[in-house]
C-alpha positions as CSV (number, residue, x, y, z in Angstrom):
1,M,-0.5,12.4,-3.6
2,D,0.5,12.3,0.0
3,S,-1.4,9.0,0.6
4,L,0.1,7.4,-2.5
5,R,3.6,8.4,-1.4
6,L,2.8,7.0,2.1
7,L,1.6,3.7,0.5
8,T,5.0,3.3,-1.3
9,T,6.9,3.5,2.1
10,M,4.8,0.9,3.9
11,S,4.9,-2.9,3.8
12,W,1.6,-4.7,3.0
13,L,1.2,-5.7,6.6
14,E,1.5,-2.1,7.7
15,V,-1.1,-1.1,5.0
16,Q,-3.5,-3.8,6.2
17,R,-3.1,-2.6,9.8
18,T,-4.4,0.8,8.8
19,G,-7.9,-0.8,8.3
20,G,-9.2,-0.1,11.8
21,S,-8.5,0.8,15.4
22,S,-9.6,-0.4,18.8
23,Y,-12.5,2.0,18.9
24,G,-13.9,0.7,15.6
25,G,-13.0,3.6,13.3
26,K,-10.6,3.5,10.4
27,V,-7.2,5.0,10.6
28,G,-4.4,5.9,8.2
29,L,-5.1,4.6,4.7
30,G,-8.3,2.9,6.0
31,Y,-7.4,-0.3,4.1
32,T,-10.6,-2.4,3.6
33,T,-11.3,-5.7,1.8
34,Y,-14.5,-6.3,-0.1
35,P,-15.0,-10.1,-0.4
36,G,-18.3,-9.8,-2.2
37,M,-17.3,-7.1,-4.6
38,K,-17.1,-8.3,-8.2
39,V,-15.7,-6.4,-11.2
40,D,-16.0,-7.4,-14.9
41,G,-12.7,-8.8,-16.2
42,V,-11.3,-9.6,-12.7
43,S,-11.3,-13.2,-11.6
44,E,-13.8,-14.0,-8.9
45,D,-11.1,-15.6,-6.7
46,I,-9.3,-12.2,-6.5
47,L,-9.9,-10.4,-3.2
48,L,-10.7,-6.8,-3.9
49,S,-9.6,-4.1,-1.5
50,G,-9.4,-0.4,-1.3
51,F,-8.0,2.5,0.7
52,R,-8.6,6.1,1.2
53,V,-6.6,8.8,-0.5
54,S,-8.5,11.7,1.0
55,D,-11.8,12.2,2.9
56,R,-13.8,11.3,-0.2
57,F,-11.4,9.8,-2.8
58,R,-10.9,6.1,-2.8
59,I,-8.8,3.7,-4.8
60,Y,-9.9,0.0,-5.4
61,G,-7.9,-2.9,-6.7
62,F,-6.1,-6.0,-5.6
63,Q,-2.8,-7.0,-4.3
64,L,-0.8,-9.7,-5.9
65,D,2.6,-10.4,-4.4
66,Y,4.0,-7.0,-3.7
67,I,2.1,-5.0,-6.3
68,F,-1.3,-3.3,-5.9
69,Y,-3.2,-3.3,-9.1
70,V,-5.5,-0.3,-9.3
71,I,-8.8,-1.1,-11.1
72,M,-11.0,1.8,-10.0
73,F,-10.7,5.3,-8.9
74,D,-13.7,6.7,-6.8
75,P,-13.3,10.4,-6.5
76,F,-16.7,10.9,-4.7
77,H,-16.7,7.7,-2.5
78,D,-19.8,6.5,-4.4
79,I,-18.7,2.9,-5.1
80,M,-18.6,1.8,-1.5
81,P,-20.0,4.6,0.6
82,S,-19.4,4.7,4.3
83,S,-22.2,3.1,6.3
């Protein structure tokens, strides 16, 4: 819940900046885009993205205007595992 509360206090630019750091690791919400990821029922021209909620739990969806539409919850980090 702390990560979701944090998300509501940030602008989308701030969220996107949490995607990485100068040393190459992810920081904060670890915002990541997945250009090749496809989901049934979601237009192929939608850029899917995700962010971390905990060490393992991830949320995936897409941003449209100022709203993030959640389409998947990944409680075990299985959909897009860390490389």
